N, C-alpha and C positions, 0 to 999 in steps of 0.2 A: 284374915291376914292378907297383907298386900306387900309385894316386893317391887320396888321401882328403882331401876338403875343401881342395883346393889344395896339399896337401903330397904329395911323392913319396917313395916308399921302394923301393929297388932292392937286394935282398939275399936271402940264403938264408932260406927259410921252413922252420920245424921242425914236426914232427908235433905237433898240438895247439895251434898258435898261434891266437890269437883276434883277429879283427878285428871291431869293432863300429861300425856306422854308424848314427847316429840317424835318425829319419824326416825326410824332406824334405832330406836332405843328399846331396851327390854323391859317387860313388866309382867307381873304375875298377880292374880287375884284369887282368893278363895274365901267363901263364906258359907255358913251353915244355916242361915235364916231363910225365910221365904220371901224376903224383900226382893224387889225387882231393881235391876240396874239398866240404865240406858247407855249404850255404847255407840259412839260416833267415830267413824274412821274417815278422816279428812284427807283427800288426795293431795299430797304435797304440790303436785303440778297445778292443781286447781287453786290452791291457796296462793301460789306464786303468781298465777295469772291475775288473781284479784289484787294482789299487792302491786303488780305492774300497772294495772289499769287505774288504780286509785292515785298512785303518786310515783309511778316509774321506779318502784323499788326492784332492784335486781334479785333474782332467785337466790343467790348465795347469801343475801342479807335477811332472808325470811327464815327465822329460827324461833320456834315456840319455846317457851320456858317450861321446864319440868315443874309441875304444880301438884301438891299433895294436900288433900282435904281443905281446899279453899271453898269460899262461898261467893258465888257470883249470881245474884238474882236475875240479871238480864239474860245471861246465858242459859240459866235454868228455865226462864220463860220461853225462850226460843226452842229449847229442847222439848219442852212439853207441847208446844205448838206443833213441832215435827211429829211427835208421837200421836197426837190427836188426828193429824191429817193422814198419817199412814194407816191408822186403824180404821178410819172412816173415809175412804176415798170418795170424792164427790166432784161436782163440776168445778172447773178451774184448778184442779189438783196440781197439775204440772206447773202452772204459772205461780201458784201460791208457794209450792215447795222450792221453786227456783229462787223466789224472792227471799224465803227464809234461809236458804243456803248462802246467799250473798250476804245477808245480815249477820249470819252466824260467823262467817269467815272475817268480815270486817271487824266484828267485836273481838275475835281472837287476835287480830293484828293490832288493834288499839290497846288491848289490855293484857295480852299474854304473849307478846312478842319481844324477843331480846332487843330488836332494833325497831322501836315504835315509829311508824310513819306518820308524818304530819298530813292529814287528809285535807284536800282542797275544800274551800268554801263554795257555796252555791248561792250566789246573790241574785242572779237574773233568771235562772231556770231555762226552759226551752224557749226559743224564739217563737213569736206567734205563728210564723210559717211552719216551723217544725212541729209545733203542737198540733196544728191543723192537719198535718200529714198523719200524725198518730191517730187523731180522731177519725179521719177519713178511713184509715186502714181498719180500725175497730168497727166502724159502721158497715164496712164492706164484708166483714168476716165474723159477724156476730154469731152466726150459726156454727162456727168452728171452735175447736179447742185451742184458743190463741195462747201462745207461750211467750214468756218474757223476751226470749231471743228474737222472736218475730217483731216485737214492738221496737226493741233497741236497734235492730237492723234497719227499720224504716227510716230512722234519722241518723244512722251510721255512728252510733256511740256504744260503749260497752253496756252490758246489762246493769252493772252497778251504777254507772253514771246515769243511766236512763231512769232508774228508780228515784234517785235523788233529784234529778232535774225535773222529772214529771211532777213529783210531789211539791217541789218549789213553785212550779207553774200553776198547779191546780189545787194544792192544799190536801190532796188525798193520794193514795197509792194507786198504781196502775190496776191492781186487783179490785180495789173499791170502785174505781171509775168504770171498769168493765162491767161489774155487777150492776151499777146504776143504769148503764146503757142497755143491758139486757132487760132489766125491769121496765125501763121506759118504752122499749120496743114492744114488750109484751102488753103493756097498757094500751098502746096504739092498736095492736091487732085485736085485743079483747073488745075494744070500743068500736073499731071501724069494720072489722070482719067477723061478725057474730056467728057466722056459719062454720068457722074454723074451730075444730076440737081443741080442748085445752092440752091434751097430750101432744098434738101437732104443734101448737104454739110453743110448748116447752122445747121441742127440737129446733124450731125455727129460730129461737132466741138463744140457742147454745147451751141449754141446761141438759144435764144427764138424762133425766126422765121427768115424768109428770110429778112424781112425789117430791123430787128435789126442787123443782120449779115452784110447787105449792108452798114448800117450806120457806124458800128464800123470798117469795113474793109476800108471804104472810109477815115475815120479819120486817120487810121494807115498808109495806103499805098498811098492815094491820088487819087485813082480811084475806080470804082465799081468792084466787082468780075468778072462781065462779061467783062469789059474793060481789066482787068488784064489777064484773060484767053486769050483774043484775042491778047494780046501783047507779049505773050511768045510762 
């Protein structure tokens, strides 16, 4: 049984059903099955910041719509990605979660907000100079846990804008580009510095550990770091 803003709903819940309760509104849930529920609490201040960054929307105009048993495949996909990342923390976790949080809030603003903002288009992306600034920063800090805010601050734009502008310029997300560069650096070390242990290469390239490095390298190259080193 569910009670939301004084209304009661008692019926079968289907996988992927969405219940959205705006801030400062009351809600109550009770179920007797063994089904699991994902609960996301979005900070109204964070949501307002995203709205302001995307189109200068004032905080008093950010109001989510009360939603009952809706179906939103995109929001469900983002929620599942959150769940998977939280259950299996790995390299790039912070950057990936920040990106998901931004996308999650943008989707709420686009499809579940009383005053839907018209988001800006991204026709040109980052300028060549700014894009090179980002690339240089990444190359200089590949051994660190680079966060989305670090990259956005490099070119003095908001995190949301940075994701959109970067993808417009490169065709891939910052997370994907960062992974590509870590793999590229690892290949260089494997080829040119054969005395360096694979576990050390993992840390030099910013991976959490040798196991994670091996898994990501295998996905990208189709062989383990050891096999790659032996083949060149």
